PLY file of the C-alpha trace (Angstrom):
ply
format ascii 1.0
element vertex 149
property float x
property float y
property float z
element edge 148
property int vertex1
property int vertex2
end_header
119.46 212.40 74.43
120.93 215.34 72.46
124.59 215.20 73.40
126.70 218.63 73.62
129.91 218.43 71.34
132.58 220.82 71.64
136.41 220.82 71.36
138.41 219.46 74.22
141.31 221.24 75.87
143.98 220.12 78.35
141.40 220.85 81.13
139.08 218.04 80.00
141.71 215.33 80.38
139.87 213.92 83.43
136.94 213.28 81.26
138.69 212.13 78.11
141.40 209.78 79.56
138.75 206.98 80.64
137.07 207.46 77.33
140.25 207.06 75.34
141.38 204.09 77.64
137.94 202.48 76.73
138.66 202.97 73.19
141.99 201.37 73.25
140.61 198.34 75.31
138.07 197.96 72.57
140.83 197.48 70.06
142.40 194.82 72.39
145.01 197.03 74.28
145.54 196.79 78.02
144.28 199.75 80.17
146.91 202.49 80.64
145.46 205.40 82.23
148.79 207.19 82.85
149.75 206.53 79.15
146.43 207.86 77.89
146.81 210.97 79.90
150.53 211.58 78.63
149.32 210.80 75.10
146.27 212.90 74.80
148.08 215.76 76.92
150.64 215.82 74.34
148.34 216.09 71.38
146.30 218.91 73.03
149.32 220.84 74.33
151.20 220.67 71.04
148.13 221.35 68.89
148.74 218.06 67.05
145.05 217.12 66.87
141.51 218.25 67.54
139.57 216.20 69.93
135.84 216.68 69.94
134.10 215.78 73.28
130.43 214.69 73.47
128.98 215.17 77.07
125.62 215.25 78.66
123.90 218.21 80.44
125.67 217.33 83.64
129.22 217.37 81.77
129.71 213.60 81.96
131.72 212.40 78.99
129.81 210.27 76.57
132.29 209.85 73.71
135.10 211.51 71.56
136.50 211.74 68.16
139.92 212.73 67.36
141.09 214.61 64.08
144.58 214.65 62.76
145.54 217.43 60.22
146.86 216.14 56.86
147.51 217.63 53.37
146.70 216.49 49.87
149.72 217.25 47.69
147.74 216.48 44.52
144.73 218.63 45.51
146.87 221.11 47.44
144.45 221.36 50.14
144.02 220.60 54.04
142.28 217.45 55.06
141.72 215.87 58.33
141.94 212.10 59.30
139.23 211.14 61.54
141.41 208.57 63.42
139.36 207.80 66.57
135.73 207.50 67.19
134.46 206.20 70.55
131.13 206.29 72.49
130.87 204.87 76.15
128.97 201.68 76.33
126.01 203.19 78.23
125.68 206.02 75.72
125.67 203.84 72.53
122.78 203.76 70.14
121.60 207.26 71.33
122.94 209.41 68.57
126.29 210.37 70.06
128.47 208.81 67.38
126.28 210.71 64.60
126.76 214.08 66.67
130.43 213.48 66.96
130.71 212.94 63.27
128.66 215.89 62.23
130.42 218.12 64.51
133.69 216.77 63.14
132.62 217.66 59.55
131.47 221.24 60.84
134.70 221.79 62.77
136.75 220.57 59.89
135.17 222.75 57.37
135.52 225.78 59.65
139.30 225.02 59.75
139.37 225.21 56.03
139.64 221.42 55.35
138.41 220.15 51.88
137.57 216.60 53.35
137.72 214.20 56.07
138.91 210.61 55.90
138.47 207.55 58.01
139.23 203.68 58.06
137.16 201.09 59.67
137.16 197.38 59.86
135.70 195.47 56.98
133.39 193.65 59.17
132.17 196.66 61.09
128.69 196.80 59.45
127.08 199.09 61.87
129.62 201.72 61.70
129.80 201.33 57.85
125.97 201.93 58.02
126.32 205.09 60.31
129.07 206.71 58.08
127.09 206.06 54.83
123.81 207.40 56.48
125.68 210.77 57.15
127.11 210.97 53.53
130.51 209.35 53.79
131.39 207.43 50.67
133.47 204.22 50.52
136.52 204.62 48.40
136.30 202.47 45.48
139.51 203.72 43.78
142.34 203.10 46.13
143.63 200.27 48.38
145.09 201.18 51.73
148.48 199.81 52.80
150.43 200.14 56.04
154.27 199.38 56.81
154.84 198.52 60.42
158.21 200.02 61.65
0 1
1 2
2 3
3 4
4 5
5 6
6 7
7 8
8 9
9 10
10 11
11 12
12 13
13 14
14 15
15 16
16 17
17 18
18 19
19 20
20 21
21 22
22 23
23 24
24 25
25 26
26 27
27 28
28 29
29 30
30 31
31 32
32 33
33 34
34 35
35 36
36 37
37 38
38 39
39 40
40 41
41 42
42 43
43 44
44 45
45 46
46 47
47 48
48 49
49 50
50 51
51 52
52 53
53 54
54 55
55 56
56 57
57 58
58 59
59 60
60 61
61 62
62 63
63 64
64 65
65 66
66 67
67 68
68 69
69 70
70 71
71 72
72 73
73 74
74 75
75 76
76 77
77 78
78 79
79 80
80 81
81 82
82 83
83 84
84 85
85 86
86 87
87 88
88 89
89 90
90 91
91 92
92 93
93 94
94 95
95 96
96 97
97 98
98 99
99 100
100 101
101 102
102 103
103 104
104 105
105 106
106 107
107 108
108 109
109 110
110 111
111 112
112 113
113 114
114 115
115 116
116 117
117 118
118 119
119 120
120 121
121 122
122 123
123 124
124 125
125 126
126 127
127 128
128 129
129 130
130 131
131 132
132 133
133 134
134 135
135 136
136 137
137 138
138 139
139 140
140 141
141 142
142 143
143 144
144 145
145 146
146 147
147 148
């Protein structure tokens, strides 16, 4: 299967919402389709993120990735955080995630970004292997911290 990947719009919410809800459930959150629609709708309507949607030839959603714009003060450049990457269970191990990652890099480059960054679980070896096979490099210089507010 060679998925089609394109930027999503608010007109894609019916396809995106179940994928996003599945993504959240993967991380242990309860299903919340109305909340997912509100959240994604706001990101798209307010141009706060770029969502790339993978679909098959019939238009069925296979997966998505969401990029958030950032800036590097030290480098004085635009960057993007690849915050979300999800492939529907039935479409896994068919090249969908790789297609999404490649298109994310192409899209960010076209927007003038100097880099993409992402985080993944330390024990998520399959994802790490995929990222590294596509040229992503693990940061060996910095530790990441978070403060829950």
